[in-house]
All heavy atoms as a GROMACS GRO file, in nm:
protein
  592
    1LYS      N    1   1.240  -2.298   2.206
    1LYS     CA    2   1.261  -2.169   2.148
    1LYS      C    3   1.342  -2.086   2.244
    1LYS      O    4   1.318  -2.090   2.365
    1LYS     CB    5   1.129  -2.098   2.124
    1LYS     CG    6   1.036  -2.151   2.012
    1LYS     CD    7   1.058  -2.284   1.964
    1LYS     CE    8   0.945  -2.380   1.996
    1LYS     NZ    9   0.981  -2.512   2.018
    2TYR      N   10   1.434  -2.011   2.193
    2TYR     CA   11   1.516  -1.927   2.278
    2TYR      C   12   1.558  -1.802   2.201
    2TYR      O   13   1.555  -1.800   2.079
    2TYR     CB   14   1.639  -2.003   2.328
    2TYR     CG   15   1.721  -2.065   2.218
    2TYR    CD1   16   1.829  -1.999   2.164
    2TYR    CD2   17   1.689  -2.191   2.166
    2TYR    CE1   18   1.904  -2.056   2.063
    2TYR    CE2   19   1.763  -2.249   2.065
    2TYR     CZ   20   1.871  -2.181   2.014
    2TYR     OH   21   1.943  -2.237   1.913
    3ALA      N   22   1.591  -1.697   2.273
    3ALA     CA   23   1.630  -1.571   2.210
    3ALA      C   24   1.775  -1.539   2.243
    3ALA      O   25   1.818  -1.552   2.357
    3ALA     CB   26   1.540  -1.458   2.258
    4VAL      N   27   1.848  -1.499   2.142
    4VAL     CA   28   1.985  -1.454   2.157
    4VAL      C   29   1.999  -1.331   2.068
    4VAL      O   30   1.961  -1.334   1.951
    4VAL     CB   31   2.085  -1.562   2.114
    4VAL    CG1   32   2.226  -1.509   2.119
    4VAL    CG2   33   2.070  -1.686   2.200
    5ASN      N   34   2.050  -1.222   2.125
    5ASN     CA   35   2.066  -1.098   2.048
    5ASN      C   36   1.936  -1.054   1.982
    5ASN      O   37   1.932  -1.019   1.866
    5ASN     CB   38   2.177  -1.112   1.944
    5ASN     CG   39   2.312  -1.133   2.006
    5ASN    OD1   40   2.339  -1.080   2.114
    5ASN    ND2   41   2.397  -1.210   1.943
    6GLN      N   42   1.828  -1.061   2.058
    6GLN     CA   43   1.695  -1.017   2.015
    6GLN      C   44   1.641  -1.097   1.896
    6GLN      O   45   1.564  -1.047   1.816
    6GLN     CB   46   1.695  -0.868   1.984
    6GLN     CG   47   1.733  -0.784   2.103
    6GLN     CD   48   1.734  -0.637   2.073
    6GLN    OE1   49   1.701  -0.592   1.964
    6GLN    NE2   50   1.772  -0.559   2.171
    7SER      N   51   1.680  -1.221   1.886
    7SER     CA   52   1.633  -1.308   1.779
    7SER      C   53   1.584  -1.440   1.840
    7SER      O   54   1.658  -1.506   1.911
    7SER     CB   55   1.746  -1.337   1.681
    7SER     OG   56   1.705  -1.427   1.582
    8VAL      N   57   1.459  -1.475   1.812
    8VAL     CA   58   1.405  -1.603   1.859
    8VAL      C   59   1.445  -1.709   1.758
    8VAL      O   60   1.425  -1.693   1.638
    8VAL     CB   61   1.252  -1.597   1.874
    8VAL    CG1   62   1.197  -1.732   1.918
    8VAL    CG2   63   1.212  -1.489   1.973
    9LYS      N   64   1.500  -1.818   1.807
    9LYS     CA   65   1.547  -1.924   1.719
    9LYS      C   66   1.462  -2.050   1.736
    9LYS      O   67   1.438  -2.093   1.848
    9LYS     CB   68   1.693  -1.954   1.748
    9LYS     CG   69   1.783  -1.836   1.720
    9LYS     CD   70   1.925  -1.864   1.757
    9LYS     CE   71   2.023  -1.755   1.735
    9LYS     NZ   72   1.985  -1.628   1.695
   10PHE      N   73   1.418  -2.104   1.625
   10PHE     CA   74   1.348  -2.232   1.622
   10PHE      C   75   1.443  -2.328   1.554
   10PHE      O   76   1.476  -2.310   1.437
   10PHE     CB   77   1.219  -2.220   1.539
   10PHE     CG   78   1.116  -2.126   1.595
   10PHE    CD1   79   1.128  -1.989   1.575
   10PHE    CD2   80   1.008  -2.174   1.666
   10PHE    CE1   81   1.033  -1.902   1.625
   10PHE    CE2   82   0.913  -2.088   1.717
   10PHE     CZ   83   0.926  -1.951   1.697
   11ASP      N   84   1.490  -2.431   1.626
   11ASP     CA   85   1.586  -2.524   1.567
   11ASP      C   86   1.519  -2.657   1.535
   11ASP      O   87   1.406  -2.682   1.575
   11ASP     CB   88   1.708  -2.543   1.656
   11ASP     CG   89   1.673  -2.590   1.796
   11ASP    OD1   90   1.555  -2.598   1.830
   11ASP    OD2   91   1.768  -2.618   1.872
   12CYS      N   92   1.590  -2.740   1.461
   12CYS     CA   93   1.539  -2.871   1.416
   12CYS      C   94   1.409  -2.856   1.339
   12CYS      O   95   1.314  -2.932   1.357
   12CYS     CB   96   1.522  -2.965   1.536
   12CYS     SG   97   1.672  -2.994   1.628
   13PHE      N   98   1.404  -2.756   1.252
   13PHE     CA   99   1.283  -2.727   1.176
   13PHE      C  100   1.278  -2.819   1.054
   13PHE      O  101   1.365  -2.813   0.968
   13PHE     CB  102   1.285  -2.580   1.131
   13PHE     CG  103   1.151  -2.519   1.121
   13PHE    CD1  104   1.096  -2.453   1.228
   13PHE    CD2  105   1.079  -2.527   1.005
   13PHE    CE1  106   0.974  -2.395   1.221
   13PHE    CE2  107   0.955  -2.470   0.996
   13PHE     CZ  108   0.902  -2.403   1.104
   14PRO      N  109   1.175  -2.905   1.043
   14PRO     CA  110   1.164  -2.996   0.929
   14PRO      C  111   1.138  -2.922   0.798
   14PRO      O  112   1.081  -2.812   0.798
   14PRO     CB  113   1.045  -3.085   0.965
   14PRO     CG  114   1.027  -3.068   1.111
   14PRO     CD  115   1.072  -2.930   1.144
   15ALA      N  116   1.176  -2.983   0.688
   15ALA     CA  117   1.150  -2.925   0.557
   15ALA      C  118   1.001  -2.921   0.529
   15ALA      O  119   0.924  -3.001   0.583
   15ALA     CB  120   1.221  -3.009   0.450
   16ASN      N  121   0.960  -2.827   0.447
   16ASN     CA  122   0.822  -2.811   0.402
   16ASN      C  123   0.724  -2.773   0.513
   16ASN      O  124   0.604  -2.794   0.499
   16ASN     CB  125   0.772  -2.937   0.331
   16ASN     CG  126   0.857  -2.970   0.211
   16ASN    OD1  127   0.897  -2.880   0.136
   16ASN    ND2  128   0.887  -3.096   0.192
   17GLU      N  129   0.773  -2.720   0.623
   17GLU     CA  130   0.684  -2.668   0.726
   17GLU      C  131   0.693  -2.517   0.727
   17GLU      O  132   0.794  -2.459   0.688
   17GLU     CB  133   0.718  -2.725   0.864
   17GLU     CG  134   0.685  -2.871   0.875
   17GLU     CD  135   0.691  -2.923   1.017
   17GLU    OE1  136   0.746  -2.856   1.105
   17GLU    OE2  137   0.641  -3.034   1.039
   18THR      N  138   0.586  -2.452   0.769
   18THR     CA  139   0.577  -2.307   0.769
   18THR      C  140   0.561  -2.256   0.911
   18THR      O  141   0.481  -2.310   0.988
   18THR     CB  142   0.456  -2.261   0.684
   18THR    OG1  143   0.474  -2.309   0.551
   18THR    CG2  144   0.445  -2.110   0.681
   19LEU      N  145   0.635  -2.153   0.946
   19LEU     CA  146   0.622  -2.088   1.075
   19LEU      C  147   0.534  -1.965   1.058
   19LEU      O  148   0.559  -1.882   0.969
   19LEU     CB  149   0.759  -2.045   1.128
   19LEU     CG  150   0.759  -1.956   1.252
   19LEU    CD1  151   0.704  -2.032   1.373
   19LEU    CD2  152   0.898  -1.902   1.280
   20GLN      N  153   0.432  -1.954   1.141
   20GLN     CA  154   0.344  -1.838   1.141
   20GLN      C  155   0.339  -1.781   1.282
   20GLN      O  156   0.330  -1.857   1.379
   20GLN     CB  157   0.203  -1.876   1.097
   20GLN     CG  158   0.200  -1.934   0.958
   20GLN     CD  159   0.068  -1.998   0.923
   20GLN    OE1  160  -0.004  -2.043   1.010
   20GLN    NE2  161   0.039  -2.003   0.795
   21ILE      N  162   0.344  -1.649   1.293
   21ILE     CA  163   0.336  -1.582   1.421
   21ILE      C  164   0.217  -1.488   1.419
   21ILE      O  165   0.201  -1.411   1.323
   21ILE     CB  166   0.468  -1.508   1.453
   21ILE    CG1  167   0.581  -1.612   1.460
   21ILE    CG2  168   0.456  -1.429   1.582
   21ILE    CD1  169   0.717  -1.558   1.483
   22TYR      N  170   0.134  -1.497   1.523
   22TYR     CA  171   0.008  -1.422   1.531
   22TYR      C  172   0.003  -1.339   1.659
   22TYR      O  173   0.061  -1.376   1.761
   22TYR     CB  174  -0.111  -1.519   1.537
   22TYR     CG  175  -0.132  -1.600   1.413
   22TYR    CD1  176  -0.072  -1.725   1.399
   22TYR    CD2  177  -0.211  -1.555   1.309
   22TYR    CE1  178  -0.091  -1.802   1.285
   22TYR    CE2  179  -0.232  -1.630   1.195
   22TYR     CZ  180  -0.172  -1.754   1.184
   22TYR     OH  181  -0.191  -1.829   1.071
   23THR      N  182  -0.075  -1.230   1.652
   23THR     CA  183  -0.107  -1.154   1.773
   23THR      C  184  -0.212  -1.232   1.852
   23THR      O  185  -0.270  -1.329   1.801
   23THR     CB  186  -0.165  -1.017   1.738
   23THR    OG1  187  -0.289  -1.035   1.668
   23THR    CG2  188  -0.069  -0.934   1.655
   24LEU      N  189  -0.241  -1.186   1.974
   24LEU     CA  190  -0.345  -1.250   2.054
   24LEU      C  191  -0.481  -1.242   1.988
   24LEU      O  192  -0.566  -1.328   2.007
   24LEU     CB  193  -0.352  -1.186   2.193
   24LEU     CG  194  -0.241  -1.225   2.290
   24LEU    CD1  195  -0.258  -1.151   2.422
   24LEU    CD2  196  -0.238  -1.374   2.313
   25SER      N  197  -0.503  -1.137   1.907
   25SER     CA  198  -0.632  -1.122   1.839
   25SER      C  199  -0.640  -1.204   1.710
   25SER      O  200  -0.743  -1.204   1.643
   25SER     CB  201  -0.660  -0.974   1.809
   25SER     OG  202  -0.560  -0.923   1.721
   26GLY      N  203  -0.533  -1.276   1.675
   26GLY     CA  204  -0.536  -1.364   1.559
   26GLY      C  205  -0.484  -1.303   1.431
   26GLY      O  206  -0.492  -1.363   1.324
   27GLU      N  207  -0.426  -1.184   1.437
   27GLU     CA  208  -0.370  -1.119   1.318
   27GLU      C  209  -0.234  -1.180   1.285
   27GLU      O  210  -0.147  -1.191   1.372
   27GLU     CB  211  -0.355  -0.970   1.343
   27GLU     CG  212  -0.292  -0.896   1.228
   27GLU     CD  213  -0.267  -0.749   1.261
   27GLU    OE1  214  -0.312  -0.701   1.366
   27GLU    OE2  215  -0.200  -0.684   1.180
   28LEU      N  216  -0.217  -1.221   1.160
   28LEU     CA  217  -0.088  -1.277   1.117
   28LEU      C  218   0.016  -1.166   1.115
   28LEU      O  219  -0.002  -1.064   1.048
   28LEU     CB  220  -0.100  -1.341   0.978
   28LEU     CG  221   0.026  -1.402   0.920
   28LEU    CD1  222   0.075  -1.518   1.006
   28LEU    CD2  223   0.003  -1.447   0.778
   29VAL      N  224   0.125  -1.186   1.188
   29VAL     CA  225   0.231  -1.087   1.197
   29VAL      C  226   0.347  -1.124   1.105
   29VAL      O  227   0.403  -1.039   1.038
   29VAL     CB  228   0.283  -1.079   1.343
   29VAL    CG1  229   0.404  -0.991   1.354
   29VAL    CG2  230   0.173  -1.030   1.434
   30TYR      N  231   0.380  -1.253   1.101
   30TYR     CA  232   0.499  -1.297   1.028
   30TYR      C  233   0.479  -1.440   0.982
   30TYR      O  234   0.418  -1.520   1.052
   30TYR     CB  235   0.620  -1.289   1.121
   30TYR     CG  236   0.751  -1.317   1.055
   30TYR    CD1  237   0.814  -1.221   0.977
   30TYR    CD2  238   0.815  -1.439   1.070
   30TYR    CE1  239   0.936  -1.245   0.916
   30TYR    CE2  240   0.937  -1.464   1.010
   30TYR     CZ  241   0.997  -1.367   0.933
   30TYR     OH  242   1.117  -1.392   0.874
   31GLN      N  243   0.529  -1.470   0.862
   31GLN     CA  244   0.520  -1.606   0.809
   31GLN      C  245   0.644  -1.635   0.725
   31GLN      O  246   0.689  -1.550   0.648
   31GLN     CB  247   0.396  -1.621   0.722
   31GLN     CG  248   0.382  -1.759   0.661
   31GLN     CD  249   0.249  -1.776   0.589
   31GLN    OE1  250   0.146  -1.739   0.643
   31GLN    NE2  251   0.253  -1.828   0.470
   32VAL      N  252   0.699  -1.755   0.742
   32VAL     CA  253   0.816  -1.794   0.666
   32VAL      C  254   0.816  -1.945   0.647
   32VAL      O  255   0.775  -2.020   0.735
   32VAL     CB  256   0.947  -1.746   0.734
   32VAL    CG1  257   0.966  -1.814   0.867
   32VAL    CG2  258   1.067  -1.769   0.645
   33THR      N  259   0.860  -1.989   0.528
   33THR     CA  260   0.887  -2.130   0.502
   33THR      C  261   1.038  -2.142   0.485
   33THR      O  262   1.092  -2.100   0.384
   33THR     CB  263   0.814  -2.179   0.376
   33THR    OG1  264   0.674  -2.157   0.394
   33THR    CG2  265   0.839  -2.327   0.352
   34PRO      N  266   1.107  -2.191   0.585
   34PRO     CA  267   1.254  -2.191   0.583
   34PRO      C  268   1.310  -2.294   0.486
   34PRO      O  269   1.245  -2.391   0.450
   34PRO     CB  270   1.291  -2.227   0.726
   34PRO     CG  271   1.175  -2.304   0.776
   34PRO     CD  272   1.054  -2.250   0.707
   35SER      N  273   1.436  -2.270   0.449
   35SER     CA  274   1.505  -2.363   0.360
   35SER      C  275   1.600  -2.454   0.436
   35SER      O  276   1.663  -2.540   0.377
   35SER     CB  277   1.582  -2.284   0.254
   35SER     OG  278   1.674  -2.197   0.316
   36GLY      N  279   1.609  -2.435   0.567
   36GLY     CA  280   1.699  -2.517   0.647
   36GLY      C  281   1.640  -2.546   0.784
   36GLY      O  282   1.529  -2.504   0.814
   37PRO      N  283   1.716  -2.613   0.868
   37PRO     CA  284   1.663  -2.657   0.998
   37PRO      C  285   1.656  -2.547   1.105
   37PRO      O  286   1.598  -2.568   1.210
   37PRO     CB  287   1.761  -2.765   1.042
   37PRO     CG  288   1.888  -2.730   0.974
   37PRO     CD  289   1.849  -2.667   0.843
   38LEU      N  290   1.712  -2.428   1.080
   38LEU     CA  291   1.711  -2.321   1.177
   38LEU      C  292   1.630  -2.203   1.123
   38LEU      O  293   1.654  -2.157   1.012
   38LEU     CB  294   1.852  -2.274   1.210
   38LEU     CG  295   1.864  -2.160   1.311
   38LEU    CD1  296   1.814  -2.204   1.448
   38LEU    CD2  297   2.007  -2.112   1.319
   39VAL      N  298   1.534  -2.156   1.203
   39VAL     CA  299   1.453  -2.040   1.168
   39VAL      C  300   1.476  -1.935   1.275
   39VAL      O  301   1.476  -1.966   1.394
   39VAL     CB  302   1.303  -2.076   1.162
   39VAL    CG1  303   1.219  -1.954   1.132
   39VAL    CG2  304   1.278  -2.185   1.061
   40GLN      N  305   1.497  -1.811   1.231
   40GLN     CA  306   1.515  -1.701   1.325
   40GLN      C  307   1.408  -1.595   1.300
   40GLN      O  308   1.380  -1.561   1.186
   40GLN     CB  309   1.653  -1.638   1.308
   40GLN     CG  310   1.765  -1.732   1.340
   40GLN     CD  311   1.899  -1.663   1.336
   40GLN    OE1  312   1.920  -1.564   1.404
   40GLN    NE2  313   1.989  -1.715   1.254
   41TRP      N  314   1.350  -1.545   1.408
   41TRP     CA  315   1.255  -1.436   1.399
   41TRP      C  316   1.312  -1.320   1.478
   41TRP      O  317   1.341  -1.334   1.597
   41TRP     CB  318   1.119  -1.478   1.454
   41TRP     CG  319   1.016  -1.369   1.447
   41TRP    CD1  320   0.982  -1.296   1.337
   41TRP    CD2  321   0.934  -1.321   1.553
   41TRP    NE1  322   0.885  -1.206   1.368
   41TRP    CE2  323   0.853  -1.219   1.502
   41TRP    CE3  324   0.922  -1.353   1.688
   41TRP    CZ2  325   0.762  -1.149   1.579
   41TRP    CZ3  326   0.831  -1.284   1.766
   41TRP    CH2  327   0.751  -1.184   1.710
   42GLN      N  328   1.327  -1.207   1.413
   42GLN     CA  329   1.389  -1.090   1.473
   42GLN      C  330   1.290  -1.001   1.549
   42GLN      O  331   1.325  -0.890   1.589
   42GLN     CB  332   1.457  -1.005   1.364
   42GLN     CG  333   1.555  -1.082   1.279
   42GLN     CD  334   1.678  -1.127   1.355
   42GLN    OE1  335   1.711  -1.074   1.460
   42GLN    NE2  336   1.746  -1.227   1.304
   43GLY      N  337   1.166  -1.046   1.565
   43GLY     CA  338   1.067  -0.965   1.635
   43GLY      C  339   1.009  -0.855   1.548
   43GLY      O  340   0.973  -0.749   1.597
   44VAL      N  341   1.002  -0.884   1.417
   44VAL     CA  342   0.948  -0.786   1.322
   44VAL      C  343   0.829  -0.844   1.248
   44VAL      O  344   0.812  -0.966   1.242
   44VAL     CB  345   1.056  -0.740   1.221
   44VAL    CG1  346   1.171  -0.671   1.290
   44VAL    CG2  347   1.108  -0.857   1.140
   45ASN      N  348   0.749  -0.757   1.188
   45ASN     CA  349   0.637  -0.803   1.107
   45ASN      C  350   0.683  -0.827   0.963
   45ASN      O  351   0.803  -0.813   0.933
   45ASN     CB  352   0.519  -0.705   1.114
   45ASN     CG  353   0.552  -0.568   1.060
   45ASN    OD1  354   0.647  -0.548   0.984
   45ASN    ND2  355   0.473  -0.469   1.100
   46GLN      N  356   0.590  -0.858   0.875
   46GLN     CA  357   0.624  -0.889   0.736
   46GLN      C  358   0.688  -0.770   0.663
   46GLN      O  359   0.762  -0.788   0.568
   46GLN     CB  360   0.500  -0.934   0.659
   46GLN     CG  361   0.450  -1.071   0.697
   46GLN     CD  362   0.543  -1.182   0.656
   46GLN    OE1  363   0.610  -1.241   0.739
   46GLN    NE2  364   0.549  -1.213   0.530
   47GLN      N  365   0.660  -0.647   0.709
   47GLN     CA  366   0.716  -0.527   0.647
   47GLN      C  367   0.852  -0.489   0.708
   47GLN      O  368   0.913  -0.392   0.667
   47GLN     CB  369   0.619  -0.409   0.661
   47GLN     CG  370   0.493  -0.424   0.578
   47GLN     CD  371   0.394  -0.524   0.638
   47GLN    OE1  372   0.379  -0.534   0.759
   47GLN    NE2  373   0.328  -0.599   0.552
   48GLY      N  374   0.896  -0.562   0.811
   48GLY     CA  375   1.025  -0.537   0.873
   48GLY      C  376   1.020  -0.442   0.991
   48GLY      O  377   1.123  -0.409   1.048
   49ALA      N  378   0.900  -0.398   1.030
   49ALA     CA  379   0.887  -0.308   1.145
   49ALA      C  380   0.882  -0.389   1.274
   49ALA      O  381   0.821  -0.497   1.278
   49ALA     CB  382   0.759  -0.225   1.131
   50PRO      N  383   0.944  -0.341   1.381
   50PRO     CA  384   0.941  -0.414   1.509
   50PRO      C  385   0.797  -0.428   1.560
   50PRO      O  386   0.718  -0.335   1.549
   50PRO     CB  387   1.022  -0.324   1.603
   50PRO     CG  388   1.105  -0.238   1.515
   50PRO     CD  389   1.026  -0.220   1.390
   51VAL      N  390   0.766  -0.544   1.614
   51VAL     CA  391   0.633  -0.566   1.672
   51VAL      C  392   0.628  -0.504   1.811
   51VAL      O  393   0.731  -0.483   1.875
   51VAL     CB  394   0.596  -0.716   1.678
   51VAL    CG1  395   0.594  -0.776   1.538
   51VAL    CG2  396   0.690  -0.794   1.767
   52ALA      N  397   0.508  -0.477   1.858
   52ALA     CA  398   0.489  -0.420   1.991
   52ALA      C  399   0.519  -0.526   2.097
   52ALA      O  400   0.503  -0.646   2.072
   52ALA     CB  401   0.345  -0.372   2.006
   53PRO      N  402   0.561  -0.484   2.215
   53PRO     CA  403   0.579  -0.580   2.324
   53PRO      C  404   0.447  -0.650   2.355
   53PRO      O  405   0.340  -0.590   2.343
   53PRO     CB  406   0.622  -0.493   2.443
   53PRO     CG  407   0.672  -0.367   2.383
   53PRO     CD  408   0.595  -0.349   2.256
   54GLY      N  409   0.454  -0.776   2.392
   54GLY     CA  410   0.333  -0.849   2.427
   54GLY      C  411   0.347  -0.997   2.400
   54GLY      O  412   0.455  -1.048   2.370
   55VAL      N  413   0.235  -1.067   2.408
   55VAL     CA  414   0.230  -1.211   2.387
   55VAL      C  415   0.190  -1.239   2.242
   55VAL      O  416   0.098  -1.177   2.189
   55VAL     CB  417   0.131  -1.278   2.484
   55VAL    CG1  418   0.121  -1.427   2.457
   55VAL    CG2  419   0.173  -1.253   2.629
   56TYR      N  420   0.259  -1.333   2.181
   56TYR     CA  421   0.231  -1.375   2.044
   56TYR      C  422   0.221  -1.527   2.042
   56TYR      O  423   0.283  -1.596   2.123
   56TYR     CB  424   0.344  -1.330   1.949
   56TYR     CG  425   0.347  -1.180   1.934
   56TYR    CD1  426   0.410  -1.099   2.028
   56TYR    CD2  427   0.285  -1.118   1.827
   56TYR    CE1  428   0.412  -0.962   2.017
   56TYR    CE2  429   0.287  -0.980   1.814
   56TYR     CZ  430   0.350  -0.903   1.909
   56TYR     OH  431   0.350  -0.767   1.898
   57TYR      N  432   0.144  -1.577   1.949
   57TYR     CA  433   0.133  -1.722   1.928
   57TYR      C  434   0.215  -1.760   1.806
   57TYR      O  435   0.219  -1.687   1.707
   57TYR     CB  436  -0.013  -1.763   1.902
   57TYR     CG  437  -0.100  -1.754   2.023
   57TYR    CD1  438  -0.193  -1.651   2.036
   57TYR    CD2  439  -0.093  -1.848   2.124
   57TYR    CE1  440  -0.275  -1.642   2.147
   57TYR    CE2  441  -0.174  -1.840   2.236
   57TYR     CZ  442  -0.264  -1.738   2.247
   57TYR     OH  443  -0.344  -1.729   2.357
   58TYR      N  444   0.278  -1.876   1.812
   58TYR     CA  445   0.341  -1.929   1.691
   58TYR      C  446   0.274  -2.062   1.657
   58TYR      O  447   0.229  -2.136   1.744
   58TYR     CB  448   0.493  -1.946   1.708
   58TYR     CG  449   0.537  -2.055   1.800
   58TYR    CD1  450   0.554  -2.186   1.754
   58TYR    CD2  451   0.564  -2.030   1.933
   58TYR    CE1  452   0.595  -2.287   1.838
   58TYR    CE2  453   0.607  -2.129   2.018
   58TYR     CZ  454   0.621  -2.257   1.970
   58TYR     OH  455   0.662  -2.357   2.054
   59VAL      N  456   0.267  -2.089   1.527
   59VAL     CA  457   0.210  -2.213   1.475
   59VAL      C  458   0.306  -2.266   1.370
   59VAL      O  459   0.350  -2.190   1.282
   59VAL     CB  460   0.070  -2.192   1.413
   59VAL    CG1  461   0.016  -2.321   1.354
   59VAL    CG2  462  -0.026  -2.134   1.515
   60VAL      N  463   0.339  -2.392   1.377
   60VAL     CA  464   0.419  -2.459   1.275
   60VAL      C  465   0.323  -2.549   1.199
   60VAL      O  466   0.262  -2.639   1.257
   60VAL     CB  467   0.535  -2.539   1.336
   60VAL    CG1  468   0.612  -2.612   1.228
   60VAL    CG2  469   0.627  -2.448   1.416
   61GLU      N  470   0.310  -2.522   1.069
   61GLU     CA  471   0.216  -2.597   0.985
   61GLU      C  472   0.288  -2.682   0.882
   61GLU      O  473   0.392  -2.643   0.831
   61GLU     CB  474   0.122  -2.502   0.910
   61GLU     CG  475   0.011  -2.448   0.992
   61GLU     CD  476  -0.090  -2.374   0.907
   61GLU    OE1  477  -0.070  -2.359   0.784
   61GLU    OE2  478  -0.191  -2.331   0.962
   62SER      N  479   0.226  -2.793   0.849
   62SER     CA  480   0.271  -2.879   0.740
   62SER      C  481   0.147  -2.933   0.671
   62SER      O  482   0.061  -2.992   0.738
   62SER     CB  483   0.357  -2.993   0.794
   62SER     OG  484   0.398  -3.077   0.688
   63GLY      N  485   0.135  -2.910   0.542
   63GLY     CA  486   0.020  -2.959   0.468
   63GLY      C  487  -0.112  -2.899   0.516
   63GLY      O  488  -0.214  -2.964   0.510
   64GLY      N  489  -0.108  -2.776   0.566
   64GLY     CA  490  -0.229  -2.711   0.613
   64GLY      C  491  -0.274  -2.753   0.752
   64GLY      O  492  -0.377  -2.709   0.801
   65GLN      N  493  -0.197  -2.840   0.817
   65GLN     CA  494  -0.230  -2.887   0.952
   65GLN      C  495  -0.128  -2.834   1.052
   65GLN      O  496  -0.008  -2.838   1.027
   65GLN     CB  497  -0.228  -3.041   0.956
   65GLN     CG  498  -0.328  -3.106   0.864
   65GLN     CD  499  -0.471  -3.086   0.914
   65GLN    OE1  500  -0.496  -3.082   1.033
   65GLN    NE2  501  -0.563  -3.072   0.821
   66ALA      N  502  -0.176  -2.787   1.167
   66ALA     CA  503  -0.086  -2.740   1.272
   66ALA      C  504  -0.012  -2.859   1.332
   66ALA      O  505  -0.073  -2.957   1.374
   66ALA     CB  506  -0.166  -2.666   1.379
   67GLN      N  507   0.119  -2.852   1.333
   67GLN     CA  508   0.203  -2.958   1.389
   67GLN      C  509   0.247  -2.924   1.532
   67GLN      O  510   0.257  -3.011   1.617
   67GLN     CB  511   0.326  -2.979   1.302
   67GLN     CG  512   0.294  -3.016   1.159
   67GLN     CD  513   0.218  -3.146   1.149
   67GLN    OE1  514   0.253  -3.245   1.212
   67GLN    NE2  515   0.113  -3.147   1.068
   68ARG      N  516   0.278  -2.796   1.553
   68ARG     CA  517   0.318  -2.748   1.686
   68ARG      C  518   0.265  -2.606   1.702
   68ARG      O  519   0.247  -2.534   1.606
   68ARG     CB  520   0.471  -2.744   1.696
   68ARG     CG  521   0.534  -2.880   1.698
   68ARG     CD  522   0.685  -2.865   1.712
   68ARG     NE  523   0.740  -2.782   1.606
   68ARG     CZ  524   0.806  -2.827   1.501
   68ARG    NH1  525   0.829  -2.955   1.488
   68ARG    NH2  526   0.853  -2.746   1.410
   69ARG      N  527   0.244  -2.568   1.826
   69ARG     CA  528   0.203  -2.431   1.856
   69ARG      C  529   0.250  -2.395   1.996
   69ARG      O  530   0.277  -2.482   2.078
   69ARG     CB  531   0.053  -2.412   1.840
   69ARG     CG  532  -0.030  -2.502   1.928
   69ARG     CD  533  -0.177  -2.488   1.901
   69ARG     NE  534  -0.211  -2.581   1.794
   69ARG     CZ  535  -0.319  -2.577   1.724
   69ARG    NH1  536  -0.409  -2.486   1.745
   69ARG    NH2  537  -0.341  -2.662   1.628
   70GLY      N  538   0.260  -2.266   2.020
   70GLY     CA  539   0.305  -2.220   2.150
   70GLY      C  540   0.293  -2.069   2.160
   70GLY      O  541   0.237  -2.004   2.072
   71LYS      N  542   0.347  -2.013   2.268
   71LYS     CA  543   0.341  -1.870   2.294
   71LYS      C  544   0.482  -1.813   2.304
   71LYS      O  545   0.575  -1.881   2.347
   71LYS     CB  546   0.267  -1.842   2.425
   71LYS     CG  547   0.123  -1.882   2.424
   71LYS     CD  548   0.064  -1.854   2.560
   71LYS     CE  549  -0.075  -1.914   2.570
   71LYS     NZ  550  -0.130  -1.903   2.706
   72LEU      N  551   0.491  -1.686   2.268
   72LEU     CA  552   0.615  -1.610   2.282
   72LEU      C  553   0.585  -1.481   2.355
   72LEU      O  554   0.479  -1.421   2.333
   72LEU     CB  555   0.673  -1.573   2.145
   72LEU     CG  556   0.710  -1.683   2.050
   72LEU    CD1  557   0.736  -1.627   1.911
   72LEU    CD2  558   0.833  -1.753   2.101
   73LEU      N  559   0.673  -1.436   2.437
   73LEU     CA  560   0.660  -1.307   2.503
   73LEU      C  561   0.768  -1.215   2.449
   73LEU      O  562   0.887  -1.247   2.456
   73LEU     CB  563   0.676  -1.321   2.654
   73LEU     CG  564   0.674  -1.193   2.735
   73LEU    CD1  565   0.542  -1.118   2.718
   73LEU    CD2  566   0.701  -1.222   2.880
   74VAL      N  567   0.728  -1.103   2.392
   74VAL     CA  568   0.823  -1.005   2.339
   74VAL      C  569   0.833  -0.890   2.438
   74VAL      O  570   0.732  -0.829   2.473
   74VAL     CB  571   0.776  -0.952   2.201
   74VAL    CG1  572   0.867  -0.841   2.153
   74VAL    CG2  573   0.772  -1.066   2.099
   75LEU      N  574   0.953  -0.866   2.486
   75LEU     CA  575   0.983  -0.755   2.576
   75LEU      C  576   1.080  -0.662   2.507
   75LEU      O  577   1.173  -0.708   2.441
   75LEU     CB  578   1.045  -0.805   2.706
   75LEU     CG  579   0.963  -0.903   2.788
   75LEU    CD1  580   1.046  -0.957   2.903
   75LEU    CD2  581   0.838  -0.836   2.841
   76ARG      N  582   1.062  -0.536   2.525
   76ARG     CA  583   1.156  -0.439   2.466
   76ARG      C  584   1.210  -0.349   2.574
   76ARG      O  585   1.151  -0.317   2.669
   76ARG     CB  586   1.088  -0.356   2.359
   76ARG     CG  587   1.034  -0.442   2.246
   76ARG     CD  588   1.070  -0.382   2.114
   76ARG     NE  589   1.009  -0.460   2.007
   76ARG     CZ  590   1.074  -0.547   1.934
   76ARG    NH1  591   1.200  -0.568   1.953
   76ARG    NH2  592   1.016  -0.614   1.839
   0.00000   0.00000   0.00000
């Protein structure tokens, strides 16, 4: 995962997988099922508002099972 122009990019994203981003307390911030191999997250929540600086978890799911997970640090 890498950020360019304030956008985190997830590449080589398989079809039918869902990206979910959570706060440290487990609140779902953002969720998307992409139509292509590249997913971009602009650091916003589902309503389009910028998220607060801090640590976030991402989970990539397929068929209800977590395939990959990791952490992101958002700095503003």
